[in-house]
VOGU-3710 file (C-alpha; in Angstrom, 3 decimals, decimal comma):
1> mryllllici> -30,738/-25,709/-25,326  -33,168/-23,128/-23,595  -30,613/-22,812/-20,641  -27,756/-22,656/-23,066  -29,332/-19,750/-24,942  -30,039/-17,937/-21,691  -26,440/-18,230/-20,622  -24,956/-17,220/-24,050  -27,144/-14,011/-23,761  -26,286/-13,455/-20,158
11> tfstqstngq> -26,100/-9,793/-19,092  -25,196/-8,330/-15,852  -27,881/-6,129/-14,146  -28,442/-4,884/-10,552  -32,172/-4,805/-11,150  -34,337/-7,891/-11,443  -36,228/-8,211/-14,652  -38,848/-10,724/-13,242  -42,355/-9,345/-13,760  -44,123/-11,503/-11,430
21> ntisiketlt> -45,785/-9,997/-8,378  -44,366/-12,399/-5,962  -40,626/-12,346/-5,124  -39,140/-15,485/-6,636  -35,991/-17,111/-5,435  -34,259/-15,729/-8,478  -35,180/-12,202/-7,323  -34,170/-12,976/-3,728  -30,608/-14,087/-4,963  -30,289/-11,060/-7,129
31> ntytdyfnte> -31,430/-8,565/-4,287  -29,473/-10,122/-1,761  -26,136/-9,691/-3,596  -27,018/-6,153/-4,686  -27,997/-5,159/-1,186  -24,744/-6,671/0,348  -22,427/-4,817/-2,260  -24,500/-1,790/-2,528  -22,461/0,288/-0,006  -19,262/1,874/-1,399
41> retiylhfnk> -15,970/0,007/-0,694  -12,621/1,434/-0,967  -9,322/-0,466/-2,099  -6,061/1,053/-1,250  -2,565/0,380/-3,034  0,684/1,913/-1,967  3,569/2,252/-4,572  6,920/2,431/-2,742  10,022/3,928/-4,243  11,699/0,552/-3,474
51> ntffntepiw> 11,452/-2,370/-1,103  14,693/-2,457/0,757  15,758/0,307/2,899  18,651/1,278/5,167  17,549/2,417/8,656  18,814/5,899/7,969  16,649/6,792/5,052  12,998/7,578/4,482  10,356/5,085/3,092  8,517/7,138/0,334
61> fkgyvfdkkn> 5,238/6,036/-1,062  2,358/7,017/-3,253  -1,186/5,945/-2,347  -4,036/5,298/-4,821  -7,700/4,680/-3,716  -9,993/2,831/-5,916  -13,720/2,407/-6,044  -14,292/-1,307/-6,409  -17,924/-1,200/-7,249  -17,585/1,473/-10,028
71> gipfisttnv> -13,986/0,757/-11,119  -12,961/4,398/-10,906  -10,818/6,421/-8,480  -12,494/6,737/-5,187  -12,702/10,753/-4,928  -14,679/10,765/-1,695  -11,779/9,486/0,574  -9,868/12,005/2,472  -8,563/10,499/5,722  -6,121/7,524/5,230
81> yvslidadgn> -4,150/5,954/7,997  -0,831/4,323/7,274  0,991/2,154/9,649  4,411/0,698/9,972  4,248/-2,797/11,415  7,013/-5,265/12,673  6,862/-9,046/11,910  5,260/-9,663/15,219  2,350/-7,439/14,374  3,444/-4,664/16,607
91> eitnklffaq> 2,728/-1,107/15,240  5,809/0,953/15,147  4,111/4,132/14,001  0,923/5,292/12,493  0,413/8,397/10,551  -2,627/10,178/8,989  -2,668/11,301/5,358  -4,972/13,495/3,315  -6,154/12,139/-0,040  -7,624/14,019/-2,811
101> nglfsgsfdi> -9,298/12,447/-5,898  -8,217/9,050/-4,857  -4,458/10,026/-4,461  -2,040/10,794/-1,563  1,526/10,498/-0,940  3,984/10,637/1,803  6,891/9,008/3,740  8,108/7,266/6,896  11,328/8,144/8,813  12,861/5,062/10,062
111> essipagyyf> 14,230/5,338/13,544  17,942/4,647/13,632  17,483/2,212/16,383  15,041/-0,053/14,471  16,354/-3,658/14,242  17,209/-5,109/10,978  14,327/-7,370/9,573  11,231/-7,476/7,695  8,330/-4,995/8,259  4,905/-4,314/6,665
121> ikaytnwmnn> 2,919/-1,132/5,829  -0,796/-1,227/6,237  -3,239/1,491/4,965  -6,826/1,822/5,933  -9,796/4,172/6,395  -12,224/4,256/9,379  -14,974/3,460/6,897  -13,493/0,010/6,320  -14,519/-1,023/9,879  -18,144/-1,244/8,695
131> fvedesytss> -17,372/-4,465/6,853  -17,011/-8,021/7,874  -14,190/-8,526/5,381  -10,809/-6,847/5,872  -10,580/-4,407/3,053  -7,382/-2,845/4,325  -4,087/-2,852/2,281  -0,992/-4,794/3,715  2,236/-4,462/1,743  4,408/-7,341/0,838
141> pikilntaas> 7,342/-7,618/3,350  9,684/-4,545/3,291  13,276/-5,210/4,080  15,132/-2,784/6,374  18,885/-3,146/6,927  20,673/-1,830/9,966  24,033/-0,390/9,234  25,250/-0,959/12,832  24,423/-4,708/12,711  26,909/-7,533/11,960
151> keqdkkpvva> 26,790/-10,878/10,770  27,044/-12,323/14,193  23,662/-10,915/14,964  21,896/-12,516/12,261  19,489/-15,463/12,784  20,327/-18,667/11,224  18,275/-19,891/8,360  16,118/-22,865/8,686  15,244/-25,558/6,067  11,814/-24,549/4,608
161> nfdlqflpeg> 9,093/-27,046/5,114  6,227/-27,219/2,456  2,529/-27,854/2,130  0,838/-29,591/-0,861  -2,829/-29,387/-1,299  -5,125/-31,148/-4,041  -8,218/-28,927/-4,541  -11,158/-30,342/-6,451  -12,478/-27,657/-8,848  -15,471/-25,894/-7,381
171> ghcisgvtnt> -15,115/-27,496/-3,973  -16,194/-31,077/-4,548  -15,243/-34,254/-6,312  -17,974/-36,660/-7,260  -18,024/-40,536/-7,789  -18,541/-41,701/-11,331  -17,436/-38,425/-12,770  -14,123/-37,082/-14,206  -13,166/-34,371/-11,836  -10,556/-31,582/-12,126
181> fglkiidcns> -8,084/-31,074/-9,465  -5,856/-28,125/-8,826  -2,667/-28,645/-7,068  -0,889/-26,004/-4,999  2,564/-26,600/-3,220  4,263/-23,766/-1,355  7,153/-23,456/1,138  6,792/-21,814/4,479  7,463/-18,392/2,642  4,273/-19,130/0,428
191> egleiegvik> 6,625/-19,384/-2,575  5,734/-22,042/-5,026  7,633/-25,032/-5,732  8,184/-27,000/-9,077  7,146/-30,752/-8,687  6,207/-33,746/-10,691  4,320/-36,860/-9,558  1,876/-39,487/-10,330  -1,661/-40,433/-9,160  -2,298/-44,134/-8,374
201> dskgtlltnf> -5,338/-46,072/-6,996  -5,508/-48,349/-4,150  -4,227/-51,265/-6,416  -1,125/-49,287/-7,393  -2,314/-48,706/-10,865  -1,007/-45,584/-12,537  -3,811/-43,443/-13,567  -2,482/-40,075/-14,415  0,595/-37,656/-13,678  0,807/-34,043/-12,547
211> ksnalglgkf> 3,188/-31,123/-12,581  3,389/-27,677/-10,972  4,611/-24,477/-12,622  7,214/-22,296/-11,217  4,655/-20,718/-8,860  3,722/-24,120/-7,530  0,481/-24,568/-9,292  -0,986/-27,103/-11,626  -4,072/-29,236/-12,398  -5,192/-32,667/-13,863
221> dlamedqeiy> -8,341/-34,593/-14,430  -9,139/-37,845/-12,564  -12,126/-40,179/-13,125  -13,074/-41,172/-9,723  -14,945/-44,415/-8,270  -17,052/-44,543/-5,165  -14,931/-45,388/-2,027  -11,711/-45,581/-3,906  -8,586/-44,275/-2,357  -6,326/-42,302/-4,743
231> tayysidgee> -2,662/-41,331/-3,553  -0,227/-38,991/-4,981  3,413/-39,932/-5,228  6,157/-37,231/-5,649  9,697/-36,331/-4,564  11,297/-33,050/-3,441  15,119/-32,805/-3,262  15,510/-36,568/-3,752  13,242/-37,435/-0,956  9,876/-39,370/-1,656
241> ytlqlpisep> 6,596/-38,338/-0,495  2,894/-39,514/-0,713  -0,431/-37,705/-0,150  -3,826/-39,017/-0,207  -6,427/-37,205/-2,429  -9,904/-36,271/-1,015  -12,470/-39,180/-1,209  -15,049/-38,626/-3,746  -18,745/-38,035/-2,612  -21,415/-40,456/-3,662
251> qgytisinny> -23,615/-37,597/-5,208  -23,538/-33,974/-6,124  -22,277/-31,668/-8,700  -18,658/-30,701/-9,953  -17,653/-27,856/-12,182  -14,795/-27,456/-14,690  -14,123/-24,189/-16,443  -11,927/-23,312/-19,450  -11,571/-19,558/-20,168  -8,156/-19,560/-21,824
261> tnktttfvsl> -8,141/-21,554/-24,850  -10,826/-19,382/-26,657  -10,460/-15,613/-26,825  -14,174/-14,936/-26,977  -15,840/-17,687/-24,963  -15,636/-19,252/-21,524  -16,745/-22,866/-21,397  -18,437/-24,115/-18,167  -18,747/-27,886/-17,682  -21,397/-28,822/-15,014
271> ktnaitlqnt> -21,015/-32,555/-14,185  -23,007/-34,895/-12,107  -23,875/-38,578/-11,979  -27,051/-40,693/-12,416  -28,046/-41,122/-8,705  -27,800/-37,183/-8,185  -30,202/-36,633/-11,293  -32,638/-39,243/-9,821  -32,618/-37,646/-6,187  -32,989/-34,035/-7,541
281> agktyylvin> -35,598/-34,654/-9,984  -38,207/-31,933/-10,344  -36,032/-29,342/-8,556  -34,623/-26,018/-9,747  -31,084/-24,894/-9,054  -29,572/-21,518/-9,707  -26,379/-20,630/-11,447  -25,118/-17,174/-10,086  -22,354/-14,984/-11,801  -21,389/-12,021/-9,932
291> qnnkvsvvnl> -18,790/-9,219/-9,082  -19,642/-6,933/-6,368  -23,212/-5,589/-6,887  -23,303/-6,773/-10,592  -24,948/-10,227/-10,591  -26,977/-12,480/-12,983  -29,041/-15,550/-12,013  -30,218/-18,293/-14,252  -32,703/-21,067/-13,313  -31,453/-24,645/-14,107
301> ktdelttnnt> -34,154/-27,293/-13,973  -32,601/-30,550/-12,951  -34,928/-32,523/-15,059  -33,469/-30,949/-18,219  -29,757/-31,536/-17,171  -27,521/-34,593/-18,215  -24,453/-35,920/-16,433  -22,181/-33,685/-18,445  -23,412/-30,224/-19,404  -21,191/-27,858/-21,342
311> ipisnknlis> -22,330/-24,265/-21,272  -20,571/-21,410/-23,309  -20,676/-17,879/-22,034  -19,483/-14,935/-24,270  -16,638/-13,209/-22,586  -18,387/-9,952/-23,694  -21,093/-10,725/-20,990  -18,702/-11,137/-18,181  -17,364/-8,112/-16,108  -13,764/-7,185/-16,501
321> gvntislfdd> -11,785/-8,838/-13,739  -12,755/-11,401/-11,333  -16,149/-13,189/-11,655  -17,519/-15,616/-9,126  -19,678/-18,377/-10,526  -21,696/-20,171/-7,860  -24,279/-22,968/-7,808  -27,155/-22,940/-5,416  -29,621/-25,650/-4,712  -33,384/-24,961/-4,211
331> qlhpilermi> -32,900/-24,114/-0,534  -30,278/-21,548/-1,350  -27,268/-23,591/-0,185  -24,136/-22,940/-2,151  -23,036/-26,234/-3,763  -20,043/-25,093/-5,896  -18,122/-21,924/-6,299  -15,378/-21,016/-8,734  -13,603/-17,692/-9,564  -12,511/-16,879/-13,054
341> fnydensilk> -10,824/-13,826/-14,510  -11,950/-11,980/-17,566  -8,965/-9,855/-19,094  -9,996/-6,630/-20,562  -6,774/-5,312/-22,166  -8,588/-2,008/-22,834  -8,671/-1,310/-19,082  -4,835/-1,512/-18,976  -2,660/1,507/-20,069  0,777/1,592/-21,652
351> snifvgkvtq> 3,417/4,236/-21,471  6,494/5,334/-23,443  9,525/7,016/-21,639  12,020/9,191/-23,418  15,221/10,607/-22,044  15,943/14,151/-23,221  19,203/16,023/-23,803  21,320/15,803/-20,683  22,701/18,897/-19,000  25,451/18,965/-16,468
361> dsipinlrty> 23,175/18,145/-13,419  19,879/17,441/-14,920  18,261/14,849/-17,064  14,784/15,610/-18,685  12,274/12,641/-18,747  9,473/12,750/-21,203  6,487/10,508/-20,815  3,538/9,434/-22,927  0,484/7,365/-21,722  -2,118/5,886/-23,912
371> tnsntsiatn> -4,684/3,087/-24,194  -4,406/-0,304/-25,991  -5,846/1,350/-29,084  -3,082/4,005/-29,081  -5,378/6,613/-27,844  -3,611/9,303/-25,608  -4,966/9,657/-22,074  -4,402/11,815/-19,169  -3,060/9,783/-16,292  -1,848/10,263/-12,594
381> lsiailpkes> 1,529/8,601/-12,064  4,170/7,757/-9,550  7,533/6,847/-10,987  10,760/5,497/-9,262  14,130/5,267/-11,200  16,560/2,908/-9,808  20,083/1,659/-11,158  19,649/-1,320/-13,358  21,917/-3,336/-10,861  19,310/-2,591/-8,074
391> iayskkedii> 18,481/-5,412/-5,610  16,242/-3,105/-3,774  13,126/-3,607/-5,631  10,937/-6,652/-5,911  8,089/-7,261/-8,494  5,761/-8,544/-5,969  3,072/-5,833/-6,138  1,471/-3,686/-8,736  -1,520/-1,447/-9,071  -3,372/-3,758/-11,396
401> safilkpylk> -3,471/-6,773/-9,289  -4,046/-4,730/-6,163  -7,279/-3,260/-7,540  -8,760/-6,048/-9,668  -7,453/-9,304/-8,377  -6,354/-9,189/-4,591  -9,588/-7,729/-3,293  -11,563/-10,959/-4,126  -9,070/-13,628/-2,827  -8,264/-14,644/0,710
411> gyiqnphyyf> -4,904/-16,155/0,107  -1,350/-14,947/-0,587  -0,607/-14,252/-4,255  3,016/-14,825/-5,342  4,363/-12,310/-7,830  0,879/-10,840/-9,024  2,672/-8,627/-11,419  3,546/-11,635/-13,435  -0,127/-12,066/-14,527  -0,485/-8,526/-15,931
421> snidrlkkyd> 2,741/-7,925/-17,915  3,051/-9,082/-21,542  -0,179/-10,937/-21,368  -0,517/-14,082/-23,473  -2,360/-17,322/-23,366  0,116/-18,783/-20,908  -0,392/-15,874/-18,518  -4,165/-16,549/-18,734  -3,793/-20,188/-18,102  -1,463/-19,701/-15,011
431> ldlllltqgw> -3,878/-17,011/-13,574  -6,833/-19,501/-14,018  -4,641/-22,032/-12,070  -4,237/-19,313/-9,281  -8,017/-18,917/-9,098  -8,640/-22,529/-9,240  -6,471/-23,229/-6,268  -7,628/-20,148/-4,184  -10,575/-21,889/-2,650  -13,761/-19,812/-2,305
441> skytwenikt> -14,005/-16,112/-2,575  -13,213/-13,773/0,258  -16,989/-12,783/0,163  -18,795/-15,855/1,649  -22,425/-16,627/1,198  -22,811/-16,819/4,961  -22,060/-13,007/5,083  -23,699/-12,129/1,697  -27,150/-13,543/2,749  -27,313/-11,030/5,627
451> gaqkltyafd> -28,101/-8,388/2,976  -27,443/-4,617/3,401  -24,574/-3,725/5,768  -25,070/-2,026/8,965  -22,836/1,175/8,798  -21,671/2,191/12,294  -18,351/3,781/11,427  -18,122/7,150/10,003  -16,889/8,266/6,741  -14,171/10,726/7,700
461> aglsikgtvn> -13,717/14,001/5,972  -10,735/15,961/7,259  -10,495/16,566/11,048  -12,715/18,377/13,422  -12,277/20,314/16,753  -14,719/20,424/19,438  -14,448/22,479/22,686  -16,099/24,213/25,506  -15,824/27,601/27,311  -16,298/28,341/30,840
471> ipknsqgysv> -18,913/31,026/30,769  -22,555/31,146/32,204  -24,797/28,910/30,104  -27,148/30,450/27,501  -24,872/33,393/27,358  -25,370/35,534/24,226  -22,672/36,955/21,785  -19,946/34,666/22,547  -17,739/33,108/19,786  -14,336/31,479/19,334
481> qlfsiannln> -11,733/32,456/16,718  -9,371/29,760/15,275  -6,170/31,183/13,657  -3,341/29,129/12,256  -0,626/30,267/9,986  0,586/26,730/9,110  -3,006/25,690/8,163  -3,978/28,898/6,639  -7,031/29,281/8,771  -8,956/32,149/10,117
491> eiaqidkdnm> -12,366/30,919/11,222  -15,009/31,818/13,771  -17,512/29,354/15,497  -20,369/30,453/17,752  -20,712/29,094/21,176  -23,955/27,184/21,602  -26,334/27,114/24,689  -24,317/24,310/26,229  -21,010/26,432/26,041  -19,690/24,115/23,094
501> fyfnnfflkd> -18,137/25,245/19,812  -17,165/23,199/16,831  -14,755/23,553/13,805  -15,560/20,757/11,384  -13,857/19,081/8,443  -10,655/20,933/8,136  -7,171/19,928/6,845  -4,978/20,286/10,023  -1,238/19,560/9,695  0,426/17,327/12,249
511> saqlnftvlk> 2,202/19,265/15,206  1,012/22,549/13,759  -0,010/25,282/16,150  -3,605/26,562/16,318  -4,573/29,708/18,399  -7,923/30,234/19,860  -9,336/33,559/21,181  -12,729/33,932/22,951  -14,774/36,934/21,581  -17,685/38,643/23,096
521> dgvimdkikp> -19,643/40,791/20,558  -16,443/40,875/18,637  -14,224/42,011/21,594  -11,281/39,830/22,600  -11,883/38,237/26,134  -8,315/37,626/27,309  -9,040/36,103/30,565  -11,363/33,198/29,180  -9,532/30,194/28,100  -11,260/27,817/25,726
531> faqltdnnhr> -10,531/24,050/26,155  -10,342/22,087/22,681  -9,887/18,632/21,612  -9,215/17,031/18,182  -11,741/14,403/16,827  -11,518/11,754/14,119  -7,743/11,753/14,150  -6,826/8,411/15,670  -9,062/5,623/14,456  -7,837/2,133/14,530
541> lkykfklqnq> -8,587/-0,833/12,188  -10,696/-3,455/14,107  -8,880/-6,311/12,186  -5,639/-7,772/13,721  -2,573/-8,107/11,634  -2,012/-11,534/10,448  1,439/-12,816/9,494  1,326/-15,286/6,750  4,856/-16,022/5,895  6,482/-17,138/9,036
551> critnktihd> 9,881/-18,614/8,045  10,576/-15,784/5,624  10,002/-13,186/8,432  11,457/-14,877/11,501  14,474/-16,988/10,172  15,715/-15,760/6,830  19,266/-14,291/7,252  19,949/-10,694/6,554  23,753/-10,020/6,266  24,314/-8,204/2,930
561> ystfltdgqv> 24,667/-4,836/4,577  27,556/-5,434/7,017  30,208/-3,704/5,019  27,934/-0,648/4,388  30,583/2,061/5,186  33,703/0,102/4,571  34,049/-0,559/0,928  35,742/2,594/0,002  35,075/6,265/-0,769  34,944/5,364/-4,438
571> ldtislaykk> 32,484/6,892/-6,788  34,218/7,023/-10,155  31,040/7,152/-12,168  28,710/8,655/-9,643  28,853/12,510/-8,787  26,352/13,457/-6,227  25,468/17,161/-5,840  26,009/17,419/-2,055  29,709/16,498/-2,486  30,101/19,783/-4,331
581> tykvsnlehe> 27,800/21,833/-1,994  30,446/21,598/1,017  33,376/22,717/-1,021  31,719/26,081/-1,729  33,721/28,815/-0,130  31,236/31,644/-0,358  29,876/31,270/3,114  28,887/34,661/4,247  28,679/33,960/8,055  31,824/31,949/8,304
591> ksyianvysk> 33,620/34,796/10,085  30,803/36,380/11,695  31,527/34,200/14,783  34,906/32,735/15,632  33,609/29,221/16,190  31,941/28,960/12,765  35,320/28,223/11,138  35,498/25,133/13,200  31,958/24,013/12,116  30,759/22,454/8,948
601> gikidsitkr> 29,191/25,358/7,042  26,141/24,483/4,674  25,027/26,917/2,162  21,424/26,640/1,384  21,153/26,834/-2,327  19,017/25,074/-5,026  21,296/21,990/-4,969  21,030/21,686/-1,286  17,312/21,913/-1,296  17,240/19,173/-4,071
611> yykyvldiin> 18,170/16,662/-1,273  16,813/18,228/1,884  13,480/19,968/2,540  13,610/20,702/6,461  16,410/22,161/8,576  15,889/19,005/10,804  16,780/16,757/7,886  20,098/18,522/7,663  20,763/18,356/11,184  19,846/14,590/11,325
621> shgfavdeit> 22,468/13,879/8,667  25,405/15,637/10,411  26,166/14,071/13,851  22,916/14,469/15,536  19,927/12,216/16,059  16,542/14,123/15,513  13,347/12,659/17,020  9,794/14,129/16,746  8,061/13,182/19,948  4,997/11,327/20,176
631> sasiksgkgm> 1,712/12,985/21,321  1,927/11,371/24,779  5,219/13,071/25,401  4,201/16,257/24,218  1,321/16,350/26,672  3,892/15,561/29,387  5,579/18,855/28,543  8,828/17,367/27,105  8,565/19,245/23,885  7,843/18,133/20,229
641> vriknrnpvt> 11,522/17,989/18,941  14,584/16,254/20,653  18,098/16,525/19,217  20,915/14,571/20,760  24,512/14,101/20,014  25,285/10,732/18,401  28,793/10,840/19,849  29,584/9,942/23,385  29,300/12,850/25,831  31,234/13,445/29,109
651> fmasnepllv> 29,651/11,424/31,900  26,786/13,255/33,511  26,710/15,840/31,024  23,698/16,627/28,719  23,866/15,183/25,187  21,557/17,902/23,819  23,362/20,432/21,503  23,091/24,239/21,804  20,939/25,900/19,281  21,678/29,346/18,051
661> iddspygnny> 19,427/31,152/15,513  20,552/34,443/14,022  23,121/34,773/16,961  20,413/34,407/19,546  20,808/31,505/21,862  17,756/29,066/21,987  19,424/26,590/24,300  17,586/23,186/23,871  14,323/24,752/22,758  14,215/22,709/19,461
671> dvllnmtldd> 10,485/23,155/18,938  11,163/26,176/16,773  12,616/24,055/14,085  9,595/21,851/13,667  8,586/22,036/10,007  10,993/24,737/9,555  11,840/24,437/5,748  15,082/25,670/4,000  13,123/28,200/1,874  14,060/31,145/4,275
681> ideiyidpng> 17,425/29,792/5,501  20,709/31,188/4,389  23,369/29,042/6,011  23,712/26,387/8,699  26,828/25,573/10,796  27,018/22,273/12,593  29,731/21,267/15,012  29,100/17,993/17,006  32,219/18,889/19,174  31,238/22,273/20,154
691> ngygarggag> 34,598/23,883/19,517  34,978/27,463/20,737  31,991/27,317/22,934  33,420/25,809/26,215  30,990/24,035/28,543  27,875/25,498/26,840  28,839/23,611/23,696  29,858/20,272/25,175  27,059/18,361/23,392  27,637/20,286/20,098
701> virvyrkqgg> 26,448/23,529/18,607  23,994/24,146/15,738  23,911/27,706/14,223  21,156/28,696/11,789  21,194/31,923/9,847  18,014/33,103/8,029  17,695/35,127/4,930  17,073/38,691/5,289  13,414/39,285/5,668  12,888/35,810/7,104
711> rnfnkknvah> 10,027/35,185/9,539  10,424/35,493/13,267  10,440/32,225/15,178  10,064/33,662/18,609  6,930/32,613/20,427  4,178/35,147/21,137  1,509/34,539/23,448  -1,094/36,232/21,313  -3,729/33,652/21,919  -4,319/30,418/23,610
721> efivnhgfst> -2,191/27,721/21,916  -3,253/24,268/20,694  -0,927/21,799/19,142  -2,399/19,409/16,635  -1,383/15,759/17,708  -1,749/13,155/14,983  -2,988/15,552/12,317  -2,331/15,246/8,688  1,313/14,333/7,931  3,061/16,591/5,504
731> ekkfyipqfy> 5,089/15,004/2,638  8,859/15,170/2,761  10,384/16,031/-0,477  12,597/13,232/-1,995  16,304/13,485/-1,673  19,231/11,018/-1,936  20,788/10,516/1,565  24,302/11,537/1,703  25,696/8,196/3,007  25,254/6,727/-0,545
741> slsksnflny> 28,181/8,803/-1,685  30,321/6,631/0,635  29,902/3,435/-1,316  29,607/2,817/-5,104  28,233/-0,772/-4,535  25,476/0,413/-2,031  24,602/3,104/-4,440  23,999/0,779/-7,344  22,486/-1,911/-5,229  20,106/0,129/-2,973
751> vtidwhpnit> 19,750/3,822/-3,938  16,616/5,380/-5,547  18,079/7,685/-8,246  14,661/9,565/-8,447  11,185/9,370/-6,865  8,345/11,463/-8,406  5,000/10,609/-6,659  2,731/13,045/-8,357  2,993/13,259/-12,230  -0,052/13,982/-14,215
761> tddngratys> 0,186/13,508/-18,070  -2,146/15,983/-20,104  -4,860/15,178/-22,417  -2,412/14,317/-24,958  -0,927/11,811/-22,601  2,333/13,753/-22,210  4,346/15,040/-19,245  7,954/16,131/-18,826  9,972/16,392/-15,708  13,723/16,411/-14,603
771> ifntnttdai> 15,933/14,230/-12,564  19,144/14,828/-10,935  22,240/13,497/-13,054  24,031/10,941/-10,912  26,109/9,891/-13,799  24,368/6,545/-13,811  24,045/5,138/-17,346  21,396/2,314/-17,146  18,472/2,306/-15,102  14,939/0,957/-14,543
781> aiiqgfsadg> 11,794/2,974/-14,232  8,895/1,560/-12,092  5,690/3,315/-13,409  2,288/3,036/-11,652  -1,098/5,056/-12,136  -4,499/5,354/-12,992  -6,733/7,483/-15,194  -9,981/9,276/-14,147  -12,009/6,670/-15,682  -10,265/3,823/-13,838
791> kllseikeik> -7,731/2,456/-16,490  -4,727/1,079/-14,740  -0,895/1,348/-15,560  1,892/-0,722/-14,170  5,135/-1,143/-16,085  8,827/-1,604/-15,446  11,002/-0,324/-18,134  14,757/-0,300/-18,798  16,029/3,120/-19,623  19,428/4,588/-20,620
801> lle> 20,125/7,808/-18,776  23,335/8,632/-20,487  24,820/7,543/-23,800
//
């Protein structure tokens, strides 16, 4: 009863309350846990606009960074690396993004040559390399469809095998005790199977039956005798199978937990046999409950235990989310471990979404976010809107499971969103089955007992530049001026006695130009060239990518895209704005050059800018392939931008088009177009055939006309230039790729109608924004987000855009 009262009154604290002068084992356990988890740890989640993409459209995403220890947005993180990885673990590309207040957003452009298949996106920080556990984020498989592929190129599917495991609760099954077993059966995709079966002893006596749910999980109780063999009998697809259960141990402890039948109490059953009580007489064991640095330790004197001890714990005294319950012996060896989940519906937000009065090309969207008690709350959100018919989005991830469930588990979780939508008793039971069959926590005692972590990797904050200047050492009065229009910088750093200079912790855009000037007592020294290099911009995660779902990735057929451009130019209920754009006849420069009449003229108005942000985006969508060259190629002098004609060009002829800006020829000097937005562009004329230009236009012609007063793009050698390689990526504005106008079925199945990654509701929980009217009636809204105090929102709602 004394231990029962202790556990009922259990409270979590990171400080020991033991008033003894000597450090007890209880204090040692408490201090060990708090020391190990005392260092800040980030958790990252990416919300994608969808999960299936064609190889000719970007992948958009919103990133959220969470403080695991404190349960709030991790506002200290700034540098986040995001990688696109193929199914073999090869990195396709890696970008750096700038996070503020635990938030960042961006996109990946998919190379047109990328093979169809499944890919992953990984997000991490350099700080994560400090820990033994891999704290990085890896997405569920993202499907990329290649419009040029055909059914003949697809791999043939294989028959999926399966894996069935029987897992004793807590890790051990004991003779003379009724043990609880969890069962887990998955195919090679790690997807659960529904099966039924029976358990028999060595004499063939039927003892109990078992059944898995739709996620392949289940449990049953079994009284076990010493040295007896127990066998499971079951069938899959008409074929009979058997599997022997683990042999019971002659002595020890087992545990059984029920936290789903009573709303207020979790019941812990600690079981053992008589021989164990006899052999452990006079000892003290320790029951530890923890989550991160929050820990409580209770002494258990074995002399006061029986063979079956039921201990109720008030759920109010458990931490919201995953709690790990461990039993240690007197030598601090872990005997049992069991994870449980404590639902706190007050930590989960809700939302309402209302569609306003529709105008010709715009649909207002009104939002309200609120708590479980209907209190309005300010929330940062990302929202994707897709047609109701969409097959491009899966429910395999959400922000809630990413922050309060996945970080503590080692294995794959099938459909984690299921456990946090419309929560009821069945959901709680199923989540407990998941934790019962997950094995031990990701955080092992072998690591925890090492105590405080040794921190050897820096916590990045922006990017830094260090450099040197070839001047006599210990010279006085020298400094270096850094100037950059793209980064809005005008800074001066002094040159130290070792001729070094430093610019620390700046936001530097990728591929942006920096200018350095050496000054002597404020006077420009033209002939002295500084040598500079960027630091903290290319960190790699020390953990190797691990593929868990082999048959899904390498063998599953992908063939539902082979008719991508051949199912007709029919959009009877869909009207995309860019179809109207090219019918406009008020092109001011159409007659300013004779060849313009043979080109496709594009007027840059508000409608066009809704779908494109950069000049290169438009060029890439009209007969040319645009590549932004890697850092290695830039260093070799090949330029930062390459543009090539997608159509075959005459043998031995160049396939690079002629670029003309404001009637001035630029040849193939495409670098001037890098990061050039449409804001100061009036019209663009594109002709992949180069009509009217003779041999000069053999690979096509691109003519760009700026608005009056637009900035001059001619290069001026006003200072020593430095190009930022692998700097912070700038976000590409969302647009609907033009090719979706070619196919109604592909539009409904795969398009993202709208993607807004950065929506913030006010203190009244309200926000309003508009989406483009595509004449789609029924849609779904995928809403993810969090509040400043760490409350999480994840909902999928059906909405009617048009009446």
